[in-house]
C-alpha positions in Angstrom: -0.1 0.1 0.0 1.1 3.5 -0.9 1.9 6.0 1.8 4.3 6.3 4.9 2.1 8.3 6.9 -0.2 5.7 8.9 -3.8 6.2 10.6 -2.6 6.0 13.9 0.7 7.9 13.7 -0.8 11.2 11.4 0.1 14.6 12.5 -1.9 17.2 10.5 -0.3 20.6 10.3 -2.0 23.8 10.1 -4.9 23.2 12.7 -6.6 27.0 13.2 -8.8 28.0 16.0 -12.2 29.8 15.5 -14.5 30.5 18.0 -18.0 31.5 16.1 -20.2 34.4 17.3 -22.6 32.0 18.9 -20.2 31.1 21.7 -19.0 27.9 23.3 -16.5 25.8 22.6 -13.7 26.7 20.1 -14.0 24.9 16.9 -10.8 23.7 15.1 -10.4 25.3 11.6 -9.8 21.9 10.0 -7.0 19.7 8.9 -4.4 19.7 6.2 -3.7 16.3 5.0 0.3 16.3 4.3 -0.4 14.1 1.2 -1.9 17.1 -0.8 0.1 20.3 -2.0 1.1 22.4 1.2 -0.9 25.2 0.0 -4.3 26.9 0.4 -6.2 25.2 -2.0 -4.7 22.0 -3.4 -8.3 20.2 -4.1 -11.7 21.5 -5.1 -13.2 23.2 -1.8 -9.9 24.1 -0.2 -9.2 21.0 2.0 -10.5 17.3 2.5 -13.2 18.6 4.8 -14.7 20.4 1.8 -15.7 23.7 4.0 -14.7 26.3 1.6 -12.9 28.6 4.6 -9.7 29.4 5.8 -8.2 30.8 8.8 -6.2 33.6 6.5 -6.9 37.2 6.2 -8.7 38.4 3.1 -9.0 42.2 1.8 -12.0 44.4 2.3 -13.1 46.6 -0.7 -13.2 50.2 0.0 -16.9 50.7 -0.5 -17.6 49.9 -3.9 -14.9 49.9 -6.2 -14.4 49.8 -10.1 -11.6 47.2 -10.5 -9.2 48.3 -13.6 -7.4 46.5 -16.1 -4.3 47.5 -14.1 -5.8 46.2 -10.7 -6.7 42.7 -12.0 -5.0 39.6 -13.6 -6.8 37.7 -16.1 -5.5 34.8 -18.1 -7.6 33.0 -20.8 -7.3 29.3 -20.8 -10.5 27.7 -22.8 -13.7 26.2 -22.0 -14.3 24.6 -18.4 -11.4 25.8 -16.3 -13.2 26.2 -13.2 -10.7 24.8 -10.6 -7.6 26.4 -9.9 -5.1 24.4 -7.6 -2.0 26.3 -5.8 1.0 23.9 -5.7 3.5 23.7 -3.0 6.7 25.5 -3.1 9.6 24.6 -5.7 13.1 24.4 -4.9 13.3 28.0 -6.0 10.7 29.2 -3.8 8.2 29.7 -6.3 4.6 28.1 -6.8 2.6 27.2 -9.6 -1.6 27.0 -10.4 -2.8 24.3 -11.9 -6.4 24.3 -14.1 -8.2 21.6 -15.3 -10.3 22.1 -18.4 -12.0 20.5 -21.4 -9.4 21.0 -23.7 -6.2 21.4 -22.0 -4.5 21.1 -18.7 -2.8 24.4 -18.0 -0.2 25.2 -15.5 0.2 28.9 -14.5 2.8 31.0 -12.8 1.1 31.8 -9.4 2.5 35.4 -9.5 1.1 36.6 -12.8 -1.0 34.3 -13.9 0.6 33.6 -17.2 0.3 30.4 -18.7 3.9 28.1 -18.1 2.8 25.2 -20.4 -0.6 23.6 -21.4 -1.3 19.9 -22.1 -3.3 19.5 -25.3 -6.1 17.2 -24.5 -7.9 17.0 -28.2 -6.8 13.1 -28.4 -9.5 12.5 -25.6 -12.1 14.1 -27.9 -10.6 13.5 -31.7 -14.2 14.1 -33.1 -14.4 17.6 -31.6 -12.6 20.7 -33.0 -10.4 23.0 -30.6 -11.3 26.6 -29.8 -9.5 29.8 -29.5 -10.1 33.2 -27.8 -11.7 34.9 -30.7 -14.4 31.9 -30.2 -14.8 32.3 -26.4 -15.1 36.2 -26.5 -17.7 36.0 -29.2 -19.8 33.8 -27.2 -19.7 35.5 -24.2 -20.7 38.6 -25.8 -23.9 37.0 -26.3 -24.9 36.6 -23.2 -24.5 40.4 -22.6 -26.9 40.9 -24.6 -30.8 42.3 -23.9 -29.9 43.0 -20.5 -32.6 45.2 -19.9 -34.6 44.3 -23.1 -35.6 41.0 -25.1 -34.9 37.8 -22.9 -34.8 34.9 -25.7 -31.4 36.3 -27.4 -29.4 35.7 -24.2 -31.0 32.5 -23.4 -30.5 31.1 -27.1 -26.6 32.3 -26.6 -26.2 30.6 -23.4 -27.7 27.4 -24.7 -25.5 27.7 -27.5 -22.6 28.3 -25.6 -23.1 25.6 -22.9 -23.6 22.8 -25.6 -20.5 24.1 -27.8 -18.2 24.4 -25.1 -19.2 22.6 -22.1 -21.1 19.1 -23.3 -18.9 16.2 -22.2 -17.1 18.0 -19.7 -15.6 15.6 -17.3 -13.0 15.6 -14.4 -14.3 18.9 -12.7 -13.3 17.5 -9.3 -9.4 17.3 -8.9 -6.8 17.4 -6.5 -3.0 18.2 -6.6 -0.6 16.2 -4.1 2.4 16.9 -2.6 4.8 15.9 -5.4 3.1 18.2 -8.2 0.5 15.4 -9.7 -2.7 16.4 -10.7 -5.4 13.7 -10.2 -8.4 13.6 -12.4 -11.3 11.4 -12.1 -12.6 11.2 -15.4 -15.6 9.4 -16.4 -14.3 6.1 -16.9 -10.6 6.3 -15.6 -8.5 8.0 -12.8 -5.4 10.0 -14.8 -2.7 11.2 -13.0 -0.9 14.3 -15.1 2.6 15.2 -13.7 6.0 17.8 -15.0 8.4 16.2 -16.9 10.9 17.6 -14.2 9.1 18.2 -10.8 11.5 20.5 -9.7 11.3 23.1 -12.4 8.2 25.3 -12.4 8.6 25.6 -16.5 8.8 22.0 -16.9 6.1 20.5 -19.5 3.4 18.5 -18.2 2.6 14.9 -19.3 -0.2 12.0 -18.8 2.0 9.9 -16.2 -0.6 7.3 -15.7 -4.0 6.1 -16.2 -6.3 3.6 -14.2 -9.1 2.4 -16.3 -12.2 1.6 -13.9 -12.8 -2.1 -13.9 -15.9 -3.8 -15.4 -17.6 -4.7 -12.2 -17.4 -1.0 -11.3 -20.6 0.5 -12.4 -21.2 4.2 -13.4 -19.0 7.4 -14.2 -16.7 8.7 -11.6 -18.1 11.7 -9.6 -16.3 12.5 -6.2 -12.7 12.4 -5.8 -10.7 12.8 -2.6 -8.1 11.4 -0.2 -8.0 9.9 3.0 -4.9 10.7 5.7 -2.6 7.7 4.7 -2.3 9.7 0.8 -4.6 7.2 -1.1 -7.0 8.7 -3.5 -10.6 8.0 -2.6 -13.1 8.0 -5.4 -16.9 7.6 -6.2 -19.3 6.8 -9.1 -22.5 8.1 -10.0 -24.1 4.4 -9.4 -22.6 4.4 -5.4 -19.3 3.0 -5.9 -16.2 3.6 -3.7 -12.7 3.2 -5.0 -9.6 3.5 -2.7 -6.8 3.7 -5.0 -3.2 3.9 -4.3 -1.5 7.0 -6.1 0.8 4.8 -7.9 -2.2 3.2 -9.5 -0.4 -0.1 -8.0 -3.7 -1.5 -6.3 -7.2 -0.6 -5.5 -10.4 -1.5 -3.2 -13.7 -1.1 -4.0 -16.9 -1.5 -2.6 -20.6 0.2 -3.2 -22.8 2.3 -0.9 -26.0 0.5 0.7 -29.1 0.8 -1.3 -26.8 1.0 -4.8 -28.9 -1.7 -6.4 -31.5 1.1 -7.2 -28.8 3.2 -8.6 -28.8 2.4 -12.3 -32.5 2.7 -12.8 -32.4 6.2 -10.9 -29.8 7.6 -13.3 -31.7 6.3 -16.4 -34.6 7.6 -14.9 -32.9 11.2 -14.1 -31.3 11.2 -17.6 -34.4 10.7 -19.3 -36.7 13.4 -17.2 -33.4 16.2 -17.1 -31.8 15.2 -20.2 -28.2 15.1 -18.8 -26.3 12.6 -16.3 -25.8 15.5 -13.9 -28.7 13.8 -11.3 -27.0 10.4 -10.7 -27.9 8.4 -7.8 -24.2 10.3 -6.4 -24.4 13.5 -7.6 -21.3 15.3 -6.1 -17.9 14.8 -4.3 -16.8 13.1 -1.3 -15.3 14.7 2.1 -12.3 12.7 4.5 -12.0 13.3 8.2 -8.5 12.7 9.8 -9.6 9.6 11.2 -10.3 7.5 7.8 -14.0 8.4 8.0 -15.4 9.3 3.9 -18.8 11.3 3.8 -20.7 10.7 0.7 -24.3 11.5 0.0 -26.7 9.2 -2.2 -29.9 10.0 -3.5 -31.8 10.2 -0.3 -29.1 9.1 2.5 -25.8 10.8 3.9 -23.1 8.0 4.6 -19.9 7.7 6.7 -17.7 4.8 5.7 -14.6 4.3 7.2 -11.2 3.7 5.5 -9.4 1.5 8.0 -5.9 1.2 6.2 -6.9 -1.7 3.8 -10.9 -2.0 3.2 -13.9 0.3 3.7 -15.8 -0.4 6.8 -19.3 -0.2 7.2 -19.3 -1.4 10.6 -20.8 0.9 13.4 -18.2 -0.2 15.7 -15.7 1.4 13.3 -17.7 4.5 13.4 -19.6 4.1 10.3 -23.3 5.0 9.8 -25.9 5.8 7.2 -29.0 8.2 7.7 -31.6 9.2 5.8 -32.4 13.1 4.8 -35.3 14.9 3.3 -35.7 14.4 -0.1 -39.1 15.9 -1.4 -37.9 16.6 -4.9 -36.3 13.0 -5.3 -33.5 14.2 -7.1 -31.3 13.9 -3.8 -28.9 16.2 -2.5 -26.6 18.5 -4.9 -24.0 19.4 -2.0 -20.8 17.9 -1.4 -20.8 16.9 2.3 -18.8 19.1 4.3 -17.7 18.6 7.9 -18.2 20.9 11.0 -16.1 21.0 14.1 -13.2 18.9 14.7 -12.9 19.1 18.8 -13.8 15.2 19.8 -14.8 17.0 22.8 -17.5 19.3 21.3 -20.1 19.0 18.7 -19.2 17.5 15.4 -21.3 17.5 12.4 -21.6 16.6 8.5 -23.3 19.4 6.8 -25.5 19.0 3.4 -28.0 20.7 1.6 -31.1 18.0 1.3 -33.2 17.3 -1.5 -36.4 19.3 -0.4 -37.9 21.7 -2.8 -36.8 24.6 -0.5 -33.4 23.1 0.4 -32.5 22.5 4.3 -29.0 23.2 5.4 -28.8 19.8 7.3 -26.7 18.9 10.2 -25.8 15.1 10.9 -24.6 14.0 14.4 -20.9 13.3 13.1 -20.3 10.7 16.1 -22.2 9.0 18.1 -25.8 10.4 19.0 -26.2 11.6 22.3 -28.1 9.6 24.3 -31.1 11.8 25.3 -31.2 13.5 21.8 -35.2 13.0 20.3 -35.7 12.9 16.8 -36.5 16.6 15.5 -40.0 17.1 14.1 -39.9 16.4 10.2 -36.3 14.8 10.2 -36.8 10.9 8.5 -33.7 9.9 10.9 -32.4 10.8 14.7 -29.1 11.1 13.5 -30.2 14.6 12.1 -29.1 17.4 14.6 -30.3 20.5 12.7 -32.6 21.5 9.8 -32.6 25.0 8.7 -34.9 26.0 5.8 -33.1 28.1 2.9 -36.0 30.0 2.1 -34.0 33.3 1.8 -36.2 35.4 4.4 -39.5 34.2 2.2 -41.1 31.1 4.0 -43.8 31.3 1.3 -41.0 30.1 -1.4 -42.1 27.0 -3.0 -38.5 25.9 -4.6 -34.7 26.9 -3.6 -32.5 25.0 -4.7 -28.4 25.2 -4.1 -25.6 23.4 -6.7 -23.3 24.7 -3.8 -21.4 23.0 -1.5 -22.6 24.3 2.4 -20.2 26.8 3.0 -19.0 25.9 7.0 -16.8 28.5 9.2 -16.8 27.8 12.8 -20.5 27.1 13.8 -22.0 28.7 10.9 -23.3 27.1 8.0 -24.4 29.4 4.7 -26.1 28.5 1.5 -26.9 29.9 -1.6 -30.3 30.5 -3.8 -29.5 29.1 -7.4 -32.7 29.4 -8.6 -33.8 32.0 -11.2 -36.1 34.5 -10.4 -38.3 34.1 -13.2 -38.1 31.2 -16.0 -39.7 32.0 -19.5 -42.7 30.0 -20.4 -41.0 28.3 -23.5 -37.6 27.2 -21.6 -38.4 23.7 -19.9 -37.8 23.8 -16.1 -34.6 21.3 -16.5 -33.2 25.1 -18.1 -33.3 26.6 -14.9 -29.5 26.3 -13.9 -28.6 27.7 -17.3 -30.3 30.9 -16.3 -28.5 31.1 -12.9 -24.9 30.0 -14.5 -24.8 31.8 -17.6 -27.2 34.9 -17.0 -27.4 35.4 -13.4 -26.7 39.2 -14.4 -30.0 39.8 -15.8 -32.2 41.4 -13.7 -35.2 39.1 -14.6 -33.0 36.1 -13.8 -30.8 36.8 -10.7 -31.4 34.6 -7.8 -32.4 36.1 -4.5 -29.5 35.8 -2.1 -27.7 34.1 0.7 -28.7 32.3 4.0 -26.9 31.4 7.2 -27.4 29.1 10.2 -25.4 28.7 13.1 -25.6 26.3 15.7 -26.1 26.7 19.4 -23.5 24.5 21.6 -25.2 25.5 24.5 -29.0 25.2 23.4 -28.0 22.2 21.1 -30.0 24.0 18.4 -29.2 25.2 14.7 -30.7 28.7 14.7 -30.9 31.4 11.9 -28.2 33.6 11.7 -28.6 36.2 8.8 -30.3 36.4 5.3 -28.6 38.8 2.8 -30.1 39.8 -0.5 -26.5 40.1 -2.2 -27.0 37.8 -5.1 -24.6 34.7 -5.4 -26.2 33.0 -8.9 -23.6 30.5 -9.4 -20.4 30.8 -7.2 -19.1 28.5 -4.4 -18.7 31.3 -1.8 -15.6 30.9 0.5 -14.8 32.2 4.3 -12.1 34.2 5.5 -12.4 33.8 9.2 -9.3 36.1 9.9 -11.3 38.8 8.1 -14.6 37.6 9.1 -15.9 37.7 5.4 -17.7 35.5 3.1 -17.0 36.3 -0.7 -18.6 35.3 -3.9 -19.7 36.1 -7.2 -22.2 38.7 -7.6 -23.8 40.9 -9.8 -25.4 44.3 -9.7 -26.8 46.2 -12.6 -26.0 43.9 -15.4 -22.2 43.6 -14.0 -20.1 40.8 -12.5 -18.8 41.6 -9.1 -16.9 40.2 -6.0 -18.9 40.5 -2.9 -17.5 40.7 0.5 -20.2 40.1 3.2 -19.5 40.0 7.1 -19.7 36.6 7.9 -21.1 37.3 11.7 -23.9 39.7 10.8 -24.7 39.2 6.8 -24.1 42.8 6.3 -22.3 43.8 3.2 -18.6 45.1 3.3 -18.9 46.4 -0.2 -18.1 45.1 -3.6 -15.8 45.0 -6.1 -17.3 45.6 -10.0 -15.4 43.3 -12.6 -17.4 44.0 -15.6 -19.0 41.6 -18.5 -19.5 38.0 -18.7 -15.6 37.6 -18.9 -15.7 37.2 -15.2 -18.8 35.1 -14.3 -17.6 32.4 -12.0 -19.9 29.8 -13.9 -19.7 27.7 -10.8 -16.6 28.0 -9.6 -15.2 28.9 -5.9 -14.2 32.2 -5.1 -11.2 31.9 -2.9 -8.0 33.3 -1.4 -4.5 32.4 -2.6 -1.5 32.3 -0.5 -1.2 36.1 -0.3 -4.7 36.7 0.7 -5.5 38.0 -2.7 -9.1 36.5 -4.2 -9.0 34.3 -7.4 -11.7 32.7 -9.0 -12.4 30.7 -12.3 -14.4 32.1 -15.0 -16.4 30.9 -18.1 -12.9 30.7 -20.2 -10.0 31.3 -17.7 -9.0 32.5 -14.2 -9.0 36.3 -12.5 -7.0 37.4 -9.6 -8.1 41.0 -7.9 -4.7 42.7 -6.9 -5.8 43.4 -3.4 -4.2 42.3 -0.1 -5.6 41.9 3.4 
């Protein structure tokens, strides 16, 4: 088995401490897996716990700031470059940023966002033509048409852009390890990309190895994470779990309880929704520092324990499986996040459930307290809190989110990904098209953000605040040091980066970036090593040159 750090002897680094506004025992700000790149963002959602928060300080806008060309960096990379993973340091002290897209894997200069090298992926889609910057700019220009007028034209442009540039995109979830190796779970294979010379930031990239999914493992790869012993852990949309050595020398495979209905569910969702984004397992995984692996299937969240040589579903090892609310029948669209690390305090797994109005849902991560009574409306006694994310309007009939729940301290926040209106001629399954591509159009712009907090004294999940700041498609992240949550928003037809007080929900100001070139399109807005904001766009990466 690969990896020299055992479950018993590991010594996680970088455990900051957070005290949330609700008081109570301090909550550790997560653990850092030493087999990942030593940086602020080596894996989607930042760390193995998938919280989208950091103890680092971030910048605060001076009210309303219009960001000029000289005050930002932008790199044109091509379609599908949502994630940007930051490497550890090289022998010269520098870093790089790795970005996986539909047409290439790009490695950028950390300081300038200059493309150092790119690996062409056209051999993976030989039947499709590549694209160029002129194509990307033309596609984006169509999204900014009719902001205050005709609604049909931009919607058709959005559909065309999605069809041409993003259909068939895979490998969205990725991680970068401590040896400068990028791992992607493509639909039917896990691929490792590395440098010809891992000591040289300018070194060309190459495909190091490819692990083809065995025939008995059903479905397409969805999630990827890493257990504390340095092994990859992956999931498929049909409910399989795989633990894979990073050198691909051996693997262990199993499946989640209830997965015998996964194939039927996936086929039905594809027929109803016209895509494969609503599998029996829809989202990625999160991992704790004790070997716990957390995954959500269509109506249950699971803790499976990696023991070092096998997956355990045994309660004696800390494994469990619990139902969550699923009124829509489509399941959770959020990657599980962890809240709390102190074993002497409350600890939870946090998801957005599958109800038509999504509930921020907390599961007891450890043993359920003996005196705990099942909450009203909860399908499992393991559920510790249900926070309806109605954005301040209890009469709303449908609010969904496609983002992992943002967690910092005792706080958990989600965003509204339901468009304000839907053209009569557009099917309901086109709603995400409007938020992701046209969230800056006033008629489609979603309503805001909603935060709940756990009260450790009363052992109750309480509403903290509702903000009207729109976050149409971004994955928000929290700077605990600056008590600020950042997200990609929109005002007056322009895309912005919003800064909101994490404790109170009040706006701290925002940066105006401009047209659809700066739409996050589902990417995370996070901090780099210097506390600057960086995020993926429709066809590239943007950094705001503001430090804490």
